[in-house]
N, C-alpha and C positions, 0 to 999 in steps of 0.2 A: 752374468745373468741379471744382476740387479739393474744395470744400465739398460738392458733390453726392456725390462718392465717400466722403467722410468720413461723411456722414449715412446712407449706405446700406451701410456695411461689414457691419453685422449682417445686413442683408437678403441680401447676397451670400453671407455665411457660412451662412445658412439654406439657400439654394438649393444650395450646394456640399455641405453636410452631407446633404441629402436625396438628392442624386445619389450620394454615396459610400455611403449606407446602402442604396440600391437596387442598387448594384453587388454587394453581398454575396450576395443570392439569385441574381443573374445568374451570378456566378462559381461559386456552389454548383451551379447547373444544368449548368455546363460540366464539372465534375469529379465529379459524383455523380448517381445516379439517384434519390436520396432527396429531392431538391428538385425540385418539379414545379410551377412557377408559370406561369400563362398571362398573356397581355397584360392581361386584366382584373385580375389580382392586382397587377401592377405599377402599373396606373392607380389602383386603390383605395389601395394603400400610398402612392403618391406624393401623392394628394389628402389622405390622412390626415396624413402627415408634413408636407407643405407647409402645410396648413391649421393644424396645431398650431403650427408655427414662426411663421407669420404672426400667429396669435392672440397668442402670447407676445410677439412684436415689438410688436403694437398695445398690449398691456398695458405693456410697457417704455416706450413713447413717451407714453402718456397718464396712467398712474397715477403719482402723485408720491412716495408713501412706499414705502420699501424693503419693509416688512413686507407691505403690501397687494399689492405686485408679486409677492412670493414666494407668498403665499396664492393669488392668482389664477392664476399660472403653474402652481402645484402642482395646482390643480383642473383646469386644462386638460390637464395631463399624465396625471392620473388618468382623465379622460374618454377620452383617447387609448388608455390601457392597457385600459380596459374595452371599448371598441369593438373594439380589435385582438383581444383575447381572445375576444370574442363571434364575430367573423368567423372566427377560427381554429378554435376548438373548441366554441363554443356554450355559454358560461357560463350564459346566461339562457334558452336554448332557443327563441330567436325563429326566425322563418323565414329569417333571414339567417345562421344558424349554419353554420359550415363543416363540422361533423361530420355 
């Protein structure tokens, strides 16, 4: 059982990090009227953050060289940023744009 926990430390860290990041807008909603997230916003953010974390974890487990890991994780993070920006303000003007 100890080796199972050791193998999944990063996975546990990813889940905890996503939960903590989702607490930020939740707390913002409690203290300000400027933050107005609905359930669908939390679900979308959770899917994006968890998916990004799991994709980077898959890269870390399967790709052997450090340079390739950094490049692939960087591409994944850039994709997250572009999707997040599009959903928030409509960078590309798709029908999913938030503005």
